[in-house]
C-alpha positions in Angstrom: -23.4 34.4 13.0 -22.2 31.9 15.6 -25.0 29.4 14.7 -24.3 29.9 11.0 -20.6 29.2 11.4 -21.4 26.1 13.5 -23.8 24.8 10.9 -21.2 25.3 8.2 -18.6 23.4 10.2 -21.0 20.6 10.8 -21.9 20.4 7.1 -18.2 20.4 6.2 -17.4 17.6 8.6 -20.4 15.6 7.4 -19.4 16.0 3.7 -15.7 15.1 4.5 -16.6 12.1 6.6 -19.2 10.9 4.0 -16.6 11.3 1.2 -14.1 9.3 3.1 -16.6 6.6 3.9 -17.5 6.3 0.2 -13.8 6.4 -0.8 -12.9 3.6 1.7 -15.2 1.3 -0.2 -13.6 2.2 -3.5 -16.9 3.4 -5.2 -16.3 7.1 -5.6 -16.7 8.6 -9.0 -13.7 8.2 -11.2 -12.2 5.6 -8.8 -8.4 5.3 -9.2 -6.5 2.1 -8.4 -3.0 3.4 -9.1 -1.0 5.0 -6.3 2.6 5.8 -5.5 4.8 5.5 -2.4 6.2 8.9 -1.4 9.4 8.4 0.6 11.4 11.2 2.0 14.9 9.7 2.6 16.7 12.3 0.4 18.4 15.6 1.0 17.6 17.0 -2.5 13.9 16.2 -2.9 11.4 18.8 -4.2 9.0 20.5 -1.9 5.7 18.8 -1.0 3.8 21.5 -3.0 5.9 20.7 -6.1 5.3 17.0 -5.5 1.5 17.5 -5.3 1.6 19.4 -8.6 3.6 16.5 -10.2 1.1 13.9 -8.9 -1.8 15.9 -10.3 -0.1 16.3 -13.6 0.1 12.5 -13.8 -3.5 11.9 -12.6 -2.2 10.1 -9.5 -4.8 10.5 -6.7 -3.5 8.0 -4.3 -0.3 8.3 -2.3 1.2 6.3 0.5 3.2 8.0 3.3 5.3 6.0 5.7 4.6 8.4 8.6 2.2 11.3 9.3 4.6 13.8 7.8 3.7 17.3 9.0 4.9 19.0 5.9 3.4 16.7 3.3 -0.1 16.3 4.9 -0.9 20.0 4.6 0.2 20.1 1.0 -2.4 17.5 0.2 -5.3 19.6 1.4 -8.0 19.9 -1.2 -5.7 18.4 -3.8 -8.0 15.5 -4.8 -5.2 13.1 -3.6 -6.0 10.6 -0.8 -3.2 9.4 1.5 -2.4 6.1 3.1 -0.7 7.2 6.3 1.5 4.9 8.4 2.4 5.1 12.1 6.0 4.8 13.2 6.8 1.2 13.9 8.3 2.3 17.2 5.0 3.7 18.3 3.2 0.3 18.0 3.8 -0.9 21.6 2.3 2.3 23.1 -0.5 2.4 20.6 -1.3 -1.1 21.5 -1.3 -0.7 25.3 -2.6 2.8 25.7 -6.0 3.9 24.2 -5.3 7.4 25.4 -2.1 7.6 23.3 -4.0 6.3 20.3 -6.6 9.1 20.8 -3.8 11.6 21.1 -2.2 10.3 17.9 -5.4 10.7 16.0 -6.0 14.2 17.4 -2.4 15.3 16.5 -1.9 13.5 13.2 -5.4 13.2 11.6 -8.0 15.6 12.9 -6.2 19.0 12.1 -5.4 17.8 8.6 -8.8 16.3 7.8 -10.5 19.4 9.1 -8.4 21.4 6.7 -9.2 19.2 3.7 -6.7 16.4 3.6 -8.2 13.0 2.6 -7.1 9.8 4.3 -7.4 6.5 2.4 -6.2 4.2 5.2 -4.2 4.4 8.4 -1.6 1.6 8.6 -0.3 0.3 11.9 3.0 -1.4 11.3 5.1 -1.8 8.1 6.5 -5.3 7.6 6.8 -6.0 11.3 5.2 -9.5 11.1 7.0 -11.7 12.0 9.1 -10.0 14.5 9.3 -8.5 18.0 6.6 -6.0 17.2 4.2 -8.4 15.6 2.1 -9.0 18.7 1.4 -5.2 19.0 -0.1 -4.8 15.6 -3.7 -6.0 16.2 -4.3 -4.1 19.5 -2.7 -1.0 17.9 -5.2 -1.3 15.0 -8.1 -1.7 17.4 -7.1 1.3 19.5 -6.6 3.5 16.5 -9.9 2.4 15.1 -11.7 3.2 18.3 -10.0 6.6 18.5 -11.0 7.4 15.0 -14.6 6.4 15.7 -14.6 8.5 18.8 -13.5 11.5 16.7 -16.4 10.6 14.3 -14.0 9.8 11.5 -14.5 6.9 9.1 -10.9 6.0 8.0 -10.1 2.3 7.6 -7.2 0.9 9.7 -5.0 -1.9 8.4 -1.4 -3.0 8.5 1.3 -3.7 5.8 2.8 -7.2 5.5 5.1 -9.0 3.0 5.5 -12.5 1.8 7.7 -13.7 4.7 4.4 -14.3 6.5 4.0 -17.4 4.3 5.6 -20.7 5.4 4.7 -22.3 2.1 4.4 -20.2 -1.0 4.6 -22.7 -3.9 2.5 -23.6 -5.7 0.2 -20.6 -4.9 -2.7 -22.8 -3.9 -0.6 -24.5 -1.2 0.4 -21.2 0.4 -0.2 -20.8 4.2 0.9 -18.5 7.0 3.9 -19.8 8.8 3.6 -21.1 12.4 5.1 -17.9 13.9 2.5 -15.7 12.1 -0.6 -17.8 11.8 -2.4 -16.8 15.0 -1.5 -13.2 14.6 -2.6 -13.1 11.0 -5.8 -14.8 11.8 -6.6 -12.2 14.4 -5.8 -9.4 12.1 -7.8 -10.9 9.2 -10.8 -11.3 11.6 -10.6 -7.6 12.6 -10.2 -6.5 8.9 -13.2 -8.7 7.9 -15.4 -7.2 10.6 -14.5 -3.7 9.3 -14.7 -4.5 5.6 -11.1 -3.2 5.3 -8.4 -4.7 3.1 -5.1 -6.2 4.1 -2.1 -4.3 2.6 0.6 -6.5 1.2 4.0 -5.7 -0.4 4.6 -7.7 -3.6 8.0 -7.8 -5.3 8.6 -10.1 -8.2 12.0 -8.5 -8.4 13.1 -10.2 -5.3 11.5 -13.5 -6.3 13.6 -13.4 -9.4 16.8 -12.1 -7.8 16.7 -14.9 -5.1 16.9 -17.6 -7.8 17.7 -16.3 -11.2 18.8 -19.8 -12.4 15.3 -21.2 -11.9 12.9 -18.3 -12.0 12.3 -16.9 -15.5 12.9 -13.2 -16.1 9.9 -12.9 -18.4 7.8 -14.5 -15.7 8.9 -11.7 -13.3 8.4 -8.9 -15.9 4.9 -9.9 -17.2 6.3 -10.8 -20.6 5.9 -14.5 -20.6 3.7 -15.8 -23.5 3.1 -19.2 -22.0 1.9 -20.5 -18.6 5.0 -20.7 -16.5 3.3 -22.3 -13.5 0.3 -24.6 -13.7 -1.4 -24.9 -10.4 -4.3 -27.4 -10.8 -6.8 -25.5 -13.0 -5.1 -22.2 -12.7 -2.4 -21.0 -15.1 0.2 -18.4 -14.0 1.8 -16.2 -16.6 3.4 -13.8 -14.2 5.0 -13.9 -10.7 2.9 -11.0 -9.4 -0.3 -13.0 -9.7 1.3 -16.1 -8.2 2.6 -14.0 -5.2 -0.8 -12.3 -4.7 -2.7 -15.5 -5.0 -0.4 -17.1 -2.4 -1.7 -14.4 0.0 -5.3 -15.1 -1.0 -4.8 -18.8 -0.5 -3.3 -18.3 3.0 -6.2 -16.1 3.9 -8.6 -18.8 2.7 -6.9 -21.4 4.9 -7.2 -19.0 7.9 -11.0 -18.8 7.3 -11.2 -15.5 5.4 -11.8 -16.4 1.7 -13.2 -13.1 0.7 -10.9 -10.6 2.5 -9.7 -8.1 0.0 -6.0 -7.2 -0.5 -4.3 -4.0 -1.6 -0.8 -4.1 -3.0 0.9 -1.4 -0.9 4.3 -1.7 -2.7 5.6 -3.1 -6.0 8.3 -2.0 -8.4 11.6 -2.7 -9.9 14.9 -0.9 -9.3 16.6 0.8 -12.3 20.2 0.4 -11.1 22.7 -0.3 -8.4 22.4 -4.1 -8.7 23.0 -7.1 -10.9 22.5 -7.2 -14.7 18.7 -7.5 -14.5 18.6 -4.3 -12.4 18.2 -1.9 -15.3 16.0 1.1 -16.3 14.7 -1.0 -19.3 13.5 -3.8 -17.0 12.1 -1.3 -14.5 10.1 0.4 -17.3 8.9 -3.0 -18.6 7.8 -4.2 -15.2 6.1 -1.1 -14.1 4.3 -0.4 -17.4 3.1 -4.0 -17.6 2.1 -3.9 -13.9 0.0 -0.8 -14.5 -1.8 -2.4 -17.4 -2.4 -5.6 -15.4 -3.8 -4.1 -12.2 -6.0 -1.7 -14.1 -7.3 -4.2 -16.6 -10.0 -5.6 -14.3 -8.7 -9.1 -15.0 -7.7 -9.7 -11.4 -5.7 -12.9 -10.7 -6.3 -16.5 -11.6 -7.6 -17.1 -8.1 -9.7 -13.9 -7.9 -10.6 -12.9 -11.4 -12.6 -10.0 -12.5 -11.4 -7.1 -10.3 -9.0 -4.3 -10.6 -6.2 -4.4 -8.0 -5.5 -1.2 -6.0 -1.7 -0.9 -6.2 0.9 1.5 -5.0 4.1 1.7 -6.9 7.5 2.0 -5.2 8.6 4.6 -5.4 8.1 8.2 -6.5 11.8 9.4 -6.2 15.3 8.0 -6.1 16.3 8.8 -2.5 20.0 9.4 -1.9 20.0 8.9 1.9 19.1 5.3 1.6 21.9 2.6 1.6 23.9 2.6 -1.6 22.9 0.1 -4.3 19.4 -0.8 -5.4 17.8 0.9 -2.4 18.6 4.3 -4.0 17.2 3.4 -7.4 13.5 2.5 -7.1 12.1 5.9 -8.1 10.1 6.7 -11.2 11.6 10.2 -10.9 14.9 11.8 -10.1 14.8 14.5 -7.4 14.7 17.2 -10.1 11.3 15.6 -11.2 12.6 14.4 -14.5 11.7 10.8 -15.3 14.1 7.9 -14.7 12.0 6.1 -17.4 8.5 6.6 -18.6 5.4 4.9 -17.2 2.1 5.2 -18.9 -0.6 5.9 -16.3 -4.4 5.8 -16.9 
C-alpha cells in the first residue's frame, strides 16, 4: 500500500509538472489568451469560490493575482483556471539576497497549492517597480525564485511586470528605447527571460495615453475605432494606441538585443466612471470589447504580425477600498457579480 501511494503521488506530480510545462509554452489544447486581474481591495467582494464559478461561466481560464492569496489559491484547485501569482514588492530585497528565503517562499506559497491541484501560469517578481528603489532587486529575485522552483522540481516561468515608464523615447514606436535609468536593468532581465523562453509582462493602458493629452491624441485611436491610420511609422501603419504602445516595447527590446522576446499584456482596460468625460461605461465597453477582438484575432501588431496576444484585463471587480475616483471603477463586474457593462469573451 505504501509503495502504491508513493507511485500515485509520483504520477500526480509528473502529470501536474508536465501540464504546467506545456501550459507555459502556450500550446495546451484549447489555449486561451484572455485573462483577468483579480484584485481584492474591497470589503464587499464575493467569496473566492463564487468568483471561480463566475470565471468558469465566462470561460476565463487565466487569472492574475497580485500576491499569493491563501484564500484564493485553494479555490482555484482543479478548476481549469491557471494563475499568474505575484510576490509582494516589499519581499523583493530579501528574495534577491537570500536564496533560502526564496526556497521558503516557494515551499509556502506554491508547493502546497500545486500539490492540491492549483495551476500556476507565471510567478512575477515585482509589479511596476522599474524604475525605482526596488528595481535592482528584480533580476536577482527572479533568479532565486527560478532556482527554488527548479529545486522543488516545478516548471513555472518566473517574470516581472513593467509599464511604459521604462521607455525614454516612445514615439514613434520604432524609435522607442529603454530610458537610461532602466536600460541596464531591463537588458539583464531580458537576457534572463530569453534564456528561459519566458515572456516579459507589460501593462498597456491607452486610457492614460489619451488622458495625458486629449487635445492631441484621438479618442478613436485609443478605443480601437479609428478607420484610418493615425500614426504612420515608416512602412508600419497604426490604427490603435494599444498596438503602438506594445510595439514600442518590442522596439526597445530589439535595441537591447532581444528581438524575439515575447511579451504578455498583464493589464489593460478602461475605467467606467469617476473621471473626466471620456471615463464612461460606454467607452469602457467599447475599449474592452474591441481589445478582446484584437488580441484574439491572431493579427498581432504591425511590428509583430500573425500572433494572438495573451492579455489580462483590468479588472474583475470595482473595488471600494481603493482611492476614490477612477481607481474604484475599472471592474467588469460590481461586487454583487452583476455586469458593469457587457464584454463578449471567446
